[in-house]
C-alpha positions in Angstrom: -5.5 -6.1 -9.9 -6.2 -7.7 -6.8 -3.4 -8.0 -4.2 -5.3 -9.6 -1.3 -7.8 -12.3 -2.2 -8.7 -13.0 1.5 -10.1 -9.6 1.8 -10.8 -8.5 -1.8 -8.1 -5.6 -1.8 -6.7 -4.0 -5.1 -3.8 -2.3 -5.8 -5.7 1.1 -6.2 -7.4 0.7 -2.6 -3.6 0.4 -1.5 -2.6 3.6 -3.3 -5.8 5.4 -2.0 -4.7 4.2 1.7 -1.2 5.6 1.1 -2.8 8.8 -0.4 -4.8 9.2 2.8 -1.8 8.5 5.2 -1.0 5.1 5.5 2.8 4.9 4.8 3.4 1.5 6.2 2.7 -2.1 6.4 1.6 -2.0 9.7 -0.9 1.0 8.8 -2.1 -1.1 5.6 -2.7 -3.9 7.8 -4.8 -2.0 10.3 -6.6 -0.2 7.4 -7.3 -2.8 4.9 -6.3 -6.2 6.9 -3.6 -6.5 4.2 -1.6 -9.8 5.3 -3.8 -10.6 8.2 -5.0 -13.8 6.9 -2.7 -16.1 4.7 0.1 -13.7 4.2 0.5 -14.4 0.3 -0.1 -10.6 -0.3 2.4 -9.2 1.8 5.3 -9.1 -0.8 3.1 -7.6 -3.5 1.5 -5.3 -1.2 4.9 -3.9 -0.2 5.8 -3.6 -3.8 2.8 -1.5 -4.3 3.3 0.6 -1.1 7.0 1.5 -2.0 6.2 2.4 -5.8 3.4 4.7 -4.4 5.8 6.3 -1.9 8.4 6.6 -4.8 5.9 8.4 -7.0 4.9 10.7 -4.0 8.3 11.5 -3.1 9.2 12.4 -6.9 6.1 14.7 -7.3 7.1 16.7 -4.2 9.1 19.9 -5.0 12.9 19.7 -3.7 13.9 22.3 -1.5 17.1 24.1 -2.4 
């Protein structure tokens, strides 16, 4: 699904960027230009970012 129409960024591209180390909105903005034009995508982008980070943290083995 397209998240940022201004720059043609999809949720998959955001998830790929997170997998490659972009773990903040600032890093996503730098890498994908998310939120740098009209800003209407920021809320949805943040949701995709947080969901992906939650999936990553749930998949990591817990240290006991």
